C-alpha positions in Angstrom: -171.4 -93.8 -160.6 -168.8 -96.6 -160.5 -167.9 -99.9 -161.9 -167.0 -102.3 -159.0 -164.7 -105.2 -159.7 -164.2 -106.2 -156.1 -166.0 -108.5 -153.6 -169.8 -109.0 -153.5 -171.7 -107.0 -150.9 -173.1 -108.6 -147.9 -176.8 -109.4 -147.6 -179.6 -109.9 -150.1 -178.2 -108.5 -153.3 -180.2 -108.3 -156.5 -179.2 -107.0 -159.9 -181.8 -107.0 -162.7 -182.6 -105.3 -165.9 -185.8 -103.5 -167.3 -188.3 -106.0 -168.5 -190.4 -103.4 -170.4 -189.0 -102.8 -174.0 -189.8 -99.1 -173.8 -187.4 -98.6 -170.9 -184.4 -100.4 -172.5 -183.1 -97.2 -174.2 -183.1 -95.4 -170.9 -182.4 -97.7 -168.0 -179.3 -100.0 -167.9 -180.0 -101.9 -164.7 -181.3 -102.0 -161.1 -179.4 -103.0 -158.0 -180.7 -103.5 -154.5 -179.2 -104.6 -151.2 -181.5 -105.4 -148.3 -179.8 -106.9 -145.2 -179.0 -106.8 -141.6 -175.3 -107.2 -140.8 -173.4 -108.1 -137.6 -170.0 -107.0 -138.7 -169.1 -103.9 -136.7 -165.5 -103.2 -137.5 -164.2 -100.7 -140.0 -162.8 -102.3 -143.2 -161.9 -101.7 -146.7 -164.4 -103.2 -149.2 -163.3 -102.4 -152.8 -162.3 -99.8 -155.4 -164.8 -98.4 -157.8 -164.0 -97.1 -161.3 -165.9 -94.5 -163.4 -168.8 -96.0 -165.4 -169.9 -92.7 -167.2 -173.5 -93.7 -166.6 -175.8 -91.7 -164.4 -177.0 -93.2 -161.2 -180.0 -92.5 -159.0 -179.1 -93.9 -155.6 -181.6 -94.3 -152.7 -180.1 -95.1 -149.2 -182.9 -95.8 -146.7 -180.7 -96.1 -143.5 -177.4 -94.3 -144.2 -174.4 -93.9 -141.9 -173.0 -97.3 -143.0 -170.3 -96.5 -145.6 -167.7 -93.9 -146.4 -165.9 -93.2 -149.7 -162.4 -91.8 -150.2 -161.3 -90.7 -153.7 -157.8 -90.1 -154.9 -157.8 -86.6 -153.5 -158.5 -88.1 -150.0 -162.0 -86.5 -149.8 -164.2 -88.2 -147.2 -167.9 -88.6 -148.2 -170.2 -89.8 -145.5 -173.2 -91.6 -147.0 -176.3 -90.7 -145.0 -180.0 -91.6 -145.4 -181.4 -89.9 -148.5 -181.1 -89.7 -152.3 -178.1 -89.1 -154.5 -177.6 -88.3 -158.2 -174.2 -89.1 -159.7 -173.1 -88.4 -163.3 -170.4 -91.1 -163.4 -167.9 -88.6 -164.7 -165.1 -88.7 -162.2 -162.2 -90.8 -160.9 -161.7 -94.0 -159.0 -162.7 -94.2 -155.4 -162.2 -96.5 -152.4 -165.2 -97.7 -150.5 -165.0 -98.5 -146.8 -167.4 -99.8 -144.1 -167.6 -97.6 -141.1 -167.0 -98.8 -137.6 -170.2 -99.2 -135.7 -171.0 -99.3 -131.9 -174.2 -101.2 -132.6 -174.0 -105.1 -132.8 -176.4 -105.1 -135.7 -177.3 -102.6 -138.4 -179.8 -102.6 -141.2 -178.9 -101.9 -144.8 -181.3 -101.1 -147.6 -180.1 -99.5 -150.8 -181.7 -99.2 -154.3 -179.8 -97.9 -157.3 -181.0 -97.2 -160.8 -178.3 -96.9 -163.5 -179.3 -94.7 -166.5 -177.6 -94.4 -169.8 -175.4 -91.2 -170.3 -177.9 -89.4 -172.5 -180.9 -89.8 -170.2 -180.1 -87.0 -167.8 -180.2 -84.5 -170.7 -183.0 -86.0 -172.7 -185.5 -86.7 -169.9 -184.5 -84.3 -167.1 -183.0 -81.4 -169.2 -179.7 -81.5 -167.2 -176.2 -81.9 -168.5 -174.0 -84.4 -166.6 -171.4 -81.6 -166.7 -173.7 -79.4 -164.6 -173.7 -81.9 -161.7 -170.1 -83.1 -162.0 -169.0 -81.3 -158.8 -172.4 -80.9 -157.2 -174.1 -83.0 -154.5 -177.6 -83.3 -155.9 -180.6 -85.2 -154.6 -183.4 -86.8 -156.6 -185.6 -83.9 -155.4 -183.2 -81.5 -157.2 -183.7 -83.4 -160.5 -187.3 -84.6 -160.2 -188.8 -81.8 -158.2 -189.1 -81.5 -154.4 -192.6 -82.8 -154.1 -192.5 -85.7 -156.6 -189.0 -86.7 -155.6 -190.0 -86.9 -152.0 -193.0 -89.0 -152.8 -190.8 -91.3 -154.9 -188.4 -91.8 -152.0 -191.2 -92.5 -149.5 -192.9 -95.0 -151.7 -189.7 -96.8 -152.4 -188.9 -96.9 -148.6 -192.3 -98.6 -148.0 -191.4 -101.5 -150.3 -189.8 -104.5 -148.8 -188.6 -106.2 -152.0 -186.6 -105.3 -155.1 -189.6 -106.1 -157.3 -191.8 -103.6 -155.4 -189.2 -100.8 -155.7 -188.8 -101.4 -159.4 -192.5 -101.2 -159.9 -192.7 -97.9 -158.0 -189.7 -96.4 -159.8 -190.9 -97.4 -163.3 -194.3 -95.9 -162.6 -192.7 -92.5 -161.9 -190.3 -92.8 -164.8 -193.0 -93.6 -167.3 -194.9 -90.5 -166.1 -191.7 -88.5 -166.6 -191.2 -89.8 -170.1 -194.8 -88.8 -170.9 -194.1 -85.3 -169.8 -190.8 -84.7 -171.6 -190.8 -82.3 -174.4 -189.9 -83.4 -177.9 -186.8 -81.9 -179.5 -186.2 -81.1 -183.1 -182.5 -81.9 -182.6 -183.0 -85.5 -181.5 -179.6 -86.9 -180.4 -180.3 -90.6 -180.9 -179.2 -92.7 -182.7 -176.0 -90.8 -183.3 -174.7 -89.6 -180.0 -176.3 -92.5 -178.2 -174.6 -95.0 -180.6 -173.0 -98.4 -180.4 -170.6 -97.5 -183.3 -167.2 -96.2 -182.4 -166.6 -93.4 -185.0 -162.9 -92.8 -185.9 -163.3 -89.1 -185.7 -165.7 -86.3 -185.1 -165.6 -85.6 -188.9 -166.8 -89.2 -189.6 -169.7 -88.8 -187.2 -170.5 -85.4 -188.8 -170.7 -87.0 -192.2 -172.9 -89.9 -190.9 -175.5 -87.8 -189.1 -175.4 -84.6 -191.2 -174.7 -82.2 -188.3 -171.7 -79.9 -188.2 -168.6 -80.9 -186.2 -169.0 -77.7 -184.1 -172.6 -78.5 -183.2 -171.8 -82.1 -182.4 -169.0 -81.1 -180.1 -171.3 -78.7 -178.3 -173.9 -81.5 -177.9 -171.4 -83.9 -176.5 -170.4 -81.4 -173.8 -174.0 -80.6 -173.0 -175.4 -84.2 -173.0 -172.5 -86.2 -171.7 -170.4 -83.5 -169.9 -167.4 -84.6 -171.9 -165.9 -83.9 -175.3 -166.1 -86.3 -178.2 -162.4 -87.2 -177.8 -162.9 -87.9 -174.0 -166.0 -90.1 -174.7 -163.8 -92.1 -177.1 -161.1 -92.5 -174.4 -163.8 -93.6 -172.0 -165.1 -96.2 -174.4 -161.6 -97.6 -175.0 -161.0 -97.9 -171.3 -164.3 -99.7 -170.6 -163.6 -102.0 -173.6 -160.1 -102.9 -172.1 -161.6 -103.4 -168.6 -164.2 -105.8 -170.0 -161.5 -107.8 -171.8 -159.5 -108.2 -168.6 -162.6 -109.1 -166.6 -163.6 -111.7 -169.3 -160.1 -113.2 -169.0 -160.6 -113.5 -165.3 -163.9 -115.3 -165.8 -162.3 -117.7 -168.3 -159.7 -118.6 -165.6 -156.7 -117.3 -167.6 -153.5 -117.0 -165.6 -151.6 -114.8 -168.0 -152.5 -111.9 -170.3 -150.7 -110.2 -173.2 -151.5 -106.6 -172.5 -150.0 -105.5 -175.7 -152.7 -107.4 -177.6 -155.4 -105.7 -175.5 -153.8 -102.4 -176.2 -154.0 -102.8 -179.9 -157.5 -104.4 -179.9 -158.8 -101.4 -177.9 -157.1 -98.9 -180.3 -154.3 -97.6 -178.0 -151.2 -96.3 -179.7 -149.0 -98.8 -177.8 -148.8 -100.7 -174.6 -147.2 -97.8 -172.7 -150.1 -95.6 -173.7 -152.6 -98.3 -172.5 -150.9 -98.7 -169.1 -150.8 -95.0 -168.5 -154.4 -94.5 -169.4 -155.6 -97.5 -167.4 -153.7 -96.3 -164.3 -155.3 -92.8 -164.7 -158.8 -94.3 -164.6 -158.2 -96.9 -161.8 -155.2 -96.0 -159.8 -153.8 -99.4 -160.8 -151.7 -100.8 -163.6 -153.4 -103.5 -165.8 -151.1 -106.2 -164.5 -151.7 -105.3 -160.9 -155.4 -105.2 -161.4 -155.4 -108.6 -163.2 -153.3 -110.2 -160.5 -155.3 -108.7 -157.7 -158.7 -109.8 -159.0 -158.1 -113.0 -161.0 -159.0 -115.2 -158.0 -162.3 -113.4 -157.7 -165.2 -113.2 -160.1 -165.8 -109.5 -161.0 -169.0 -108.5 -159.4 -170.3 -105.3 -161.1 -172.9 -104.5 -158.5 -172.7 -100.8 -158.9 -173.0 -100.7 -162.6 
């Protein structure tokens, strides 16, 4: 759901990627946190930014964290499963105050590429943008519940990945083939200058392509391009932090990421993150960006 550029989480944190080549077009990464913490006070953790991926989130204890977005909506995270389309806004992540001296944490998150929800589960990200869905809503009540229970029984990241991949391969085997295969054009690594250029490349009409973007990604072609420019600019700033740079020329980043000018870049970056590029860079340059939710 979100790209985290804040502090690392507490506990045994693992981030890994699919080892099986057949899963690489579908699954971006796995993240797990298994821990017991003694910190009982309420505290701010970090700010998350839209990733535009789809996340399947499994929380096996719940009641540990709360999230507030820019509209001040409080979301209590309870034990269960969650499906997030990644189309949204920045959010602030807090740790709740606890009356217990110790509390257990166990989370497992699978990040899927934007087209997977549509191609594998026949759902548009747009359909779930404002809905609170569970894995059971997407996978089916019976199979989704079995998946959660088998994951809950695992005491390691490796075990959870093995369980999830078994279910996912089964789902891939069941998915119906489509005459209008969207890959490799909609799920592309090339940034097309316009919808017309993409239309010429793949042979489909602009109108049909625009409809497919809305159905598959929940966003228009133009918005997807905006998203790509933002993520490109964020990665450039994070790379500068990793290199230990103390100063950045944001006008250079603006032009490299195809913004009209620096003002346009700053305005867009603030819309996505709630922060100006310079404030973001200054706030995080002393920390290594830790993308544990993407």
